[in-house]
N, C-alpha and C positions, 0 to 999 in steps of 0.2 A: 334525539339520541343517535339518529343515523349519522350525524356529522361527527360524532365522537368515535373515530375509528379505533383509537386505543382501547376505549371501553368495550366496543363490540368485540375486539380481539380477545380481551380478557374474559368476556362472557363465553365466547366460543371455546377458549382453552379450558375453562372451568366446567362447562356444562355439556358440551357436545360429545357425542360418540357415534360411531358408525355401526349401524344395525347389520346383523348377519341375515336377518329376515324381516324386511321392512313391513310387509303385510301383517305378519304376526305381531310385530311391535305396535303397529297402528291399532290393531284390534285391542291390545292391552291398554294402549293410551286412551281409548274410548270407553274403557270400563270405569266403573265408579271408584275402584281402588287401584288406579293406575300406578305402577311402580316407577314410572318415568317422571312424575311430577317433581319439580324443583323450583326453588325461589332464589333469585339473585337479588340481593339487597344492594341497591345502587349507592355509590358514594354521595355524601351530602356536602362535601367541600368544607366541613367544619370539624366534626369529631371523627369523621371517617373519610380518608382520602382514597381508599380503594374499596371496591365492593367485595362481596363474598357470596358463595353459594351455600344454601342450606336445604335440608330435606324436611319438608313440613310433615311428612308421614312417618318419620323416624320415631321410635319409642321415646317418650319423654320430651318430644319437641315442644318448645314454648312459643306462644304467639309473638309476633314482632312488636316493636315499639311503636306507639302512636306517631304518625307523621313521617315514618320512613317510607321511602319509595322502593317498591318491590316489582321486579319483572318476573311474572309467573310463566313457567315453561312446562310443556308436556311433550307432545310429539315433535315440537320444533327442535328438540335436542338432537334427534337423529334424522329428521327430514331435511335440515339444512345441508349437512354433508352428503345426504343421499343424492343431491343434485349433481355431484361429481360423478356418480356412477350411473344415474339415469337423468340426463339433462332434459329428456322429454317431459318429465314431471313439471318442468317450468315452461313448457312450450317451446323448448329449443330443439331444433332439428339438427342434432349433431351427436356424434358418438360419445359414449361414456369413457371413463378412464381406461378400463381394461381393453375396450375395443380400440381406443386410440393407440395404446401401446402395441397391440398386435398389428395394427395397420402400419405403424412406424417401422417395426422390425421386419415385417413382410416386404417393405420397400427396399430393404438392404439385400446384399448378396446372400444367396441361400447358405453359403458356407459359414456365415456369421450368425445365423439364427439360433443355433444351440448355445453359443457363447452369450448372446444378448439375453435370451430368455433365462439363463441361469445367473445373470448378474443385473437384476433390476434393483436399483437403489432409490429409496424414497427420500425426497428432500422437501423442505418447506415445513412451516409450523403446523399446518393442517394434518400432516402425516402423523403427528403425535396423538391425534384423536384415538381413543381406545377402539380397537376393532378395525382400524383402517388397513393395516397390513393383512390381516386374515381375510377381510372382505375382498381386497384386491387379488390376493392369491386365488381365492375361490373363483372369482370372475375370470381370471386368466386361465386357470386350469381347464375350464369348460371350453375355452376357445383355442388353446394351443394344442397342436398335434401331440398325440400321446408319446411319440418318440423323443420329444424334447423334455428336459427337466426344467422345472420352473422354480427359481429361487427369488424371493423378495426380501431384500435386506433393509432393515430399519436402523439407522445410526442412533447413537445415544442422544444426539442433539440434531434432529433433522432440519431445524430452522437455520442452522449454521453450516450444514454439511456441504452445500455448494461453495460457500465462501472458503471453508477450510481446504477443500479439494483444489480450488483455484490458487489459494495461497501456497500450497505445497508445490504445485506446478511452477508458479512464478519464482519460488526459491530454489528450484532444481536447476542443475547445470544444463538440463535438456531444454530449458525454456528458450534459449537463443536459437535452438534448432527447430522448435515447434512454432514459435511466434511468427506471424506475418504482419507486416506493417499495413496500415490503412491505404497508404499510397500504392503498395504492391498489389493489394487486393483490387483496388480500383482500376489498376492497369491490366492485370491478368485475370481478373474474375475468379471463378471457383475451380479453375483448372487443377489446382493442387488437391482440392478435396476429392476430385475424381481420379486421382492417380496420375495426372498429367502435369506435373509441377514444372513451372517455368522458373529457371534460376533467377533469384532476386537477391539483392543485398538486404539482409535482415538487420534490424536494429539490435544492438547488443543488449544482453540481459542487464 
C-alpha cells in the first residue's frame, strides 16, 4: 500500500488532524474508549473505486462486510502530521515548522520582521488538516517576540495557493520587470536578490 501514493494521500486527507496537545491525545488514544479510532475501508477495484472513512464507535455503527479490507487507525491520525512540528519524534535532528519559520524570518533584515510575521501564508494540501493553522499559530506565538503581531492565513484551497499566486504574477504586466532569465542568473548570480542588480536584458512576458 505504501506504493499507492494517491491512496495514502486520500487517507491522510480523510483521517488526519493536527493535535493541539499531542500528549493528552496520546493518553486518550491508549484508553479503551478512544475517541480517535477510525476505519478506512480500502477500495476493492470492483464495486468500490474509492475508499471511505467510518467511525466504528458512532451510535448505530454497523459491522463491515465480510472480505472488505480495512485500515484501522487511532493515534496515527494525529501522530503522522505531528512529525512536521516535532521531527525529533522520528529521530530527525532538525527544527519543527514553527522554529523553521522563525529562523527564516530572523535571517532577513530586522525592518522586515513585523511584515513577515503578520503575513504567514499556508500552502500545500497538508495545511488543510483540521487544527494545522491553530497549532502553527500557537507554536509561533511562543517563539516570536511579543512586539510582533502574528497572523497565519489559510487560503480556501491551500493545495493550489502557490500555483494560483504564481499564475497571477505571470499574467501581470509586472512579470517582465520581475522575471530574470536562467542565463542572466548564471552570469550574475544572486546579486539582484541582495539589492545589487546588474542590468540585464530580460525575456518579454
